[in-house]
C-alpha positions in Angstrom: -13.1 -14.9 26.0 -13.3 -11.6 27.9 -9.5 -11.5 28.1 -9.2 -11.8 24.4 -11.8 -9.1 23.9 -10.0 -6.7 26.2 -6.6 -7.5 24.5 -8.2 -6.8 21.1 -9.5 -3.5 22.3 -6.0 -2.5 23.6 -4.5 -3.5 20.3 -7.0 -1.5 18.3 -6.3 1.5 20.5 -2.5 1.2 19.8 -3.0 0.7 16.1 -5.4 3.6 15.8 -3.1 6.1 17.6 -0.2 5.0 15.4 -2.3 5.3 12.1 -1.1 1.9 10.9 -1.7 1.2 7.2 -1.7 -2.4 5.9 -2.0 -1.7 2.1 -2.0 1.1 -0.5 -5.5 -0.2 -1.5 -8.7 0.4 0.4 -9.3 -2.7 2.7 -12.5 -3.8 1.0 -14.2 -7.2 1.2 -14.7 -9.1 -2.1 -18.5 -8.7 -1.8 -18.3 -5.0 -1.1 -20.6 -4.0 -4.0 -22.9 -7.0 -4.2 -25.6 -4.9 -2.6 -27.2 -1.8 -4.2 -26.7 1.6 -2.6 -30.4 1.6 -1.6 -30.0 -1.8 0.2 -26.9 -0.6 2.1 -28.7 2.6 3.1 -31.6 0.6 4.6 -29.2 -1.5 6.7 -27.1 1.5 7.8 -30.3 3.5 8.7 -31.5 0.6 10.9 -28.2 0.2 12.7 -27.6 3.9 13.2 -31.0 4.2 14.8 -29.9 1.5 17.3 -26.7 3.5 18.1 -28.7 6.7 18.7 -31.1 4.8 21.0 -28.2 3.4 22.9 -27.0 6.9 23.5 -30.3 7.7 25.0 -31.7 9.9 22.2 -35.4 10.1 21.5 -35.9 9.2 17.9 -39.6 10.4 18.0 -38.3 14.0 18.4 -38.9 15.9 15.2 -35.2 17.0 15.1 -33.9 13.4 15.3 -36.3 11.1 13.6 -34.9 11.7 10.2 -31.2 11.5 11.3 -30.7 7.7 10.7 -31.8 8.1 7.1 -29.8 11.2 6.5 -26.6 9.6 7.9 -27.1 6.5 5.8 -27.5 8.6 2.7 -24.5 10.7 3.6 -22.3 7.6 4.2 -23.2 5.8 0.9 -23.8 8.6 -1.5 -21.5 11.4 -0.2 -18.6 11.1 2.2 -17.8 7.4 1.4 -18.8 7.4 -2.3 -15.1 7.1 -3.3 -15.1 3.5 -2.1 -17.2 2.5 -5.2 -15.2 2.2 -8.4 -18.3 3.1 -10.3 -17.9 6.6 -9.0 -14.3 7.0 -10.2 -14.0 10.1 -12.3 -13.6 9.5 -16.0 -10.2 10.9 -17.0 -9.4 11.8 -20.6 -5.9 12.7 -21.6 -4.9 15.0 -24.4 -1.8 15.5 -26.5 0.6 18.1 -25.1 0.2 20.2 -28.3 1.8 23.2 -26.7 4.9 21.2 -26.0 5.1 22.6 -22.5 8.0 20.7 -20.9 8.1 22.3 -17.4 6.2 21.3 -14.3 2.5 22.0 -14.0 1.2 22.5 -10.5 -2.3 22.5 -9.1 -2.1 23.9 -5.5 -4.5 24.2 -2.6 -6.9 21.5 -3.7 -9.3 21.4 -0.7 -10.6 18.0 0.4 -12.7 16.4 3.2 -11.9 12.8 4.2 -12.6 10.6 7.1 -10.3 8.9 9.5 -10.8 5.1 9.3 -9.8 4.6 12.9 -12.4 6.9 14.6 -14.7 8.0 11.7 -13.9 11.6 12.3 -13.2 14.2 9.7 -9.8 14.8 8.0 -9.8 18.3 6.5 -6.9 19.5 4.3 -5.4 20.5 1.1 -3.5 18.6 -1.6 -0.8 20.0 -4.0 0.0 18.1 -7.1 2.5 18.6 -9.8 3.7 16.7 -12.9 5.9 17.1 -16.0 4.2 15.9 -19.2 5.5 12.9 -21.0 3.4 13.9 -24.0 0.0 13.8 -22.4 -2.0 16.3 -20.2 -5.3 16.2 -18.4 -7.8 18.9 -17.6 -7.0 20.9 -14.5 -10.3 20.1 -12.8 -9.6 16.3 -13.2 -6.7 16.8 -10.8 -9.2 18.0 -8.2 -11.6 15.2 -9.0 -8.9 12.6 -8.5 -8.1 14.0 -5.1 -11.8 14.2 -4.2 -12.4 10.6 -5.2 -9.6 9.1 -3.1 -10.6 11.4 -0.2 -14.2 10.2 -0.1 -13.6 7.0 1.8 -12.4 6.0 5.3 -8.7 6.8 5.0 -5.3 7.2 6.5 -3.4 10.0 5.0 -0.4 7.9 4.0 -2.7 5.6 1.9 -4.5 8.6 0.4 -1.4 10.3 -0.9 -0.1 7.0 -2.4 -3.4 6.4 -4.2 -3.4 9.9 -5.7 0.3 9.6 -6.7 -0.2 6.2 -8.3 -3.3 7.3 -10.1 -1.6 10.3 -11.6 1.4 8.2 -12.7 -0.9 5.7 -14.4 -3.1 8.3 -16.1 -0.3 10.5 -17.3 2.1 7.6 -18.1 5.0 9.3 -16.3 7.1 8.9 -13.2 7.5 12.7 -13.0 4.8 13.3 -10.4 4.8 14.9 -6.9 2.1 15.2 -4.3 1.9 16.9 -1.0 -1.0 16.5 1.4 -1.5 18.7 4.5 -4.4 18.0 6.8 -5.9 18.4 10.2 -7.3 15.3 11.8 -10.2 15.7 14.2 -9.3 12.4 15.9 -6.3 14.4 17.1 -7.9 17.9 17.6 -11.2 16.9 19.1 -10.4 13.7 21.1 -7.4 12.1 22.7 -4.6 14.7 23.0 -7.0 17.4 21.7 -4.3 19.4 20.0 -6.0 21.9 17.8 -2.9 23.5 16.3 -1.1 20.6 14.8 -1.5 19.2 11.3 -0.1 16.3 9.3 2.0 16.6 6.2 2.8 13.8 3.7 5.0 13.8 0.6 5.3 11.4 -2.3 7.3 11.8 -5.5 9.1 10.1 -8.3 11.0 10.6 -11.5 12.8 14.0 -11.8 11.3 15.1 -8.5 13.9 12.8 -6.8 16.2 15.7 -7.6 16.2 18.4 -4.9 16.2 21.2 -7.4 12.9 20.1 -8.9 11.3 19.6 -5.5 12.5 23.1 -4.4 10.8 24.6 -7.5 7.6 22.8 -6.6 7.7 24.0 -3.0 8.2 27.5 -4.1 5.1 27.4 -6.3 2.8 25.8 -3.7 4.0 28.1 -0.8 3.8 31.5 -2.6 1.6 34.1 -1.0 
């Protein structure tokens, strides 16, 4: 049994360092939302207190005694709130009454996410663009879509696919492009401890398969 456990640990290390993704959907259990947020917070609070005690921390200290509750609330209601479909932003689309037929770009959308392999922060920016097929959405909704898919344990490859697929669905067009650039603290603060590198991902469809359209997009997101 110990051999199997050690082997599993080694496999987990390899998978984590290679950022393996098994699906474009979040790997949720079927009963993921059977419990209320309050019930989940109670369990997380209890278990996080155990982790702190195992680290040797004194939970009677005034600075620490409220930490398990704060962490539980943060996990459920803040940094992992994007796991719950009930928190998905309500997106309304409108007719493109201006008949604007060139690309619309929303650049430098800041986000904070969490690496699902080490539960350390992923901090970055997303750039999104689309060409209307007759419908448009409010600019702030582009930010909200990014924020929703960021607020969950993630790998960057899955996150960009989720944003891309959501925009295609909402806007009813293949003419969508997304770039995500991020720093992963699982790289900068542990392991190799490289503080200068960042990760870039790109997803596009429709007219953006043509280099000329992608070049125009890059010019817009990189301008000073």
